[in-house]
C-alpha positions in Angstrom: -15.6 16.2 4.7 -12.9 16.7 2.3 -14.4 16.6 -1.6 -13.2 14.4 -4.1 -12.4 16.4 -7.4 -10.7 15.3 -9.8 -7.8 17.3 -8.8 -7.3 15.4 -6.3 -4.3 13.5 -5.5 -3.7 10.4 -5.0 -2.3 10.8 -1.5 -5.0 13.6 -0.6 -7.3 10.5 -1.7 -5.6 7.9 0.1 -6.4 10.8 3.3 -9.2 11.0 2.9 -10.1 7.2 2.6 -8.0 6.2 5.5 -10.1 8.7 7.5 -13.5 7.8 6.5 -12.8 4.4 7.7 -11.0 5.3 11.0 -14.2 7.5 11.8 -16.2 4.5 11.0 -14.0 2.2 13.3 -12.8 -0.3 10.7 -8.8 -0.5 10.1 -8.0 0.2 6.6 -4.1 0.0 5.9 -2.9 1.4 2.3 -0.6 -1.1 0.9 0.4 -2.2 -2.9 1.4 0.1 -5.5 -0.7 3.3 -4.3 1.7 3.1 -1.0 4.6 2.8 -3.4 3.3 5.9 -5.2 3.5 7.8 -2.1 7.0 6.6 -1.3 8.5 7.4 -4.4 6.6 10.7 -4.7 4.7 9.0 -7.6 7.6 7.7 -9.7 5.6 5.1 -10.0 2.2 5.9 -10.6 -0.8 3.3 -9.2 -3.9 2.8 -10.2 -6.0 1.8 -7.8 -5.8 2.2 -4.1 -5.7 -1.5 -2.1 -7.1 -0.8 1.9 -6.1 -4.0 3.2 -9.2 -4.5 5.8 -11.1 -7.4 7.6 -14.4 -5.5 7.4 -17.8 -6.6 5.8 -18.0 -5.3 2.3 -21.2 -3.8 3.7 -19.1 -1.8 6.3 -16.7 -0.7 3.9 -20.1 0.6 1.7 -21.5 2.6 4.5 -18.1 4.2 5.4 -16.8 5.4 1.9 -20.6 5.6 0.6 -21.0 9.3 1.7 -17.6 10.5 0.0 -19.4 9.4 -3.4 -17.7 6.1 -3.7 -19.9 3.2 -5.3 -19.9 -0.3 -5.3 -19.1 -2.3 -8.5 -20.0 -6.1 -9.7 -16.8 -7.2 -8.1 -17.4 -7.1 -4.1 -14.8 -4.5 -2.3 -14.1 -2.6 -5.4 -15.2 0.7 -5.3 -15.3 2.9 -7.9 -16.1 7.2 -7.8 -17.2 9.6 -10.6 -14.6 12.1 -9.9 -11.2 10.3 -9.5 -9.6 7.7 -12.1 -8.3 6.2 -9.3 -10.2 2.4 -7.7 -10.5 1.7 -3.8 -9.6 -2.0 -3.6 -10.5 -3.4 -0.4 -8.4 -6.9 0.2 -9.1 -8.5 2.7 -7.3 -9.1 5.9 -4.8 -9.9 7.1 -1.8 -8.2 6.1 0.7 -10.0 4.7 4.0 -10.3 2.9 4.4 -13.3 1.9 4.2 -15.9 5.1 4.6 -12.5 7.4 1.6 -11.7 9.0 0.9 -8.6 10.3 -1.4 -6.3 13.2 -2.4 -3.9 11.2 -3.8 -2.4 14.1 0.3 -1.7 15.5 1.5 0.5 12.4 1.0 4.1 13.3 -0.8 6.6 10.7 2.2 8.7 9.0 2.0 12.6 8.9 1.1 14.2 5.2 -0.2 17.4 4.4 -3.3 15.9 3.9 -3.7 14.8 7.3 -2.9 11.5 8.8 -2.9 8.2 6.6 -2.9 4.6 8.1 -0.2 3.1 5.4 2.2 0.1 5.1 6.0 0.8 6.4 8.5 2.1 3.9 10.2 -1.4 4.8 7.0 -3.3 4.5 6.2 -1.9 0.9 9.7 -3.2 -0.1 8.7 -6.6 1.4 5.4 -6.4 -0.7 6.6 -6.0 -3.9 9.7 -8.2 -3.5 7.4 -10.8 -2.7 5.7 -10.2 -5.8 9.3 -10.6 -7.6 10.1 -13.4 -5.7 7.1 -15.4 -6.3 5.5 -13.9 -9.7 9.5 -13.1 -11.3 7.5 -9.3 -11.4 10.4 -7.5 -12.6 8.8 -4.1 -12.0 7.9 -4.7 -8.5 11.4 -5.5 -7.9 12.3 -1.7 -9.8 9.7 -0.2 -7.4 11.3 -2.2 -4.3 14.1 -0.5 -4.9 13.1 2.7 -5.5 11.2 2.7 -1.9 14.4 1.4 -1.0 16.6 4.0 -2.3 14.2 7.0 -0.6 13.5 5.8 2.8 15.5 4.7 5.9 14.6 0.5 5.7 15.5 -2.3 8.2 17.5 -4.3 6.2 17.7 -7.4 8.8 14.2 -7.9 8.8 13.9 -7.8 5.2 17.1 -10.2 4.6 15.6 -12.6 7.3 12.0 -12.2 5.7 13.3 -12.3 1.8 15.6 -16.0 3.1 12.8 -17.0 4.4 10.4 -16.3 1.1 13.1 -18.0 -1.1 14.6 -15.6 -2.3 18.0 -17.2 -3.6 21.2 -15.6 -1.7 22.8 -14.0 -5.1 19.5 -12.4 -5.9 19.4 -11.2 -2.4 23.0 -9.7 -2.6 22.2 -8.0 -5.7 19.0 -5.8 -4.6 20.8 -5.2 -1.4 24.0 -3.5 -3.8 21.0 -2.1 -6.3 19.0 -0.5 -3.4 21.9 0.5 -1.3 23.5 3.0 -4.8 21.5 6.6 -5.0 19.8 6.8 -7.2 
């Protein structure tokens, strides 16, 4: 088991947690800002790691407790004394607006630290665009753009999803054009 220190990177920490969850038979999928951070080489810095999981809080605590994580007063939120990042476990299912994804069908990606169960770049763009569409969060729009500029994206899937979520056609067109420019 890898030791968590103040020098442990976000990606390395994500792998350590992901592998501990897998070893405990828990499906936990990294989503949110930490996925953006990984897909943009830390251009965006997240302050927590969101692993979407339907597992009970007690089972999560047993899986990551040996790593040094302690549950805070807020259920499903864990802290570690040697890392600034918090672990949060939003309850499943894994969803992006109205789209629900079977997390067990997502394959882990290979990283320099080992396998990591994380949403795909396409789902990451959906995740960030959902925050823009529903809450007008401009930072999430920029994050979606950055992920899309750095990875292969299933544009037709996102286009249909965005229309279903209520994204205006002109906003979609502007996002698509911006995201397809070289950064």
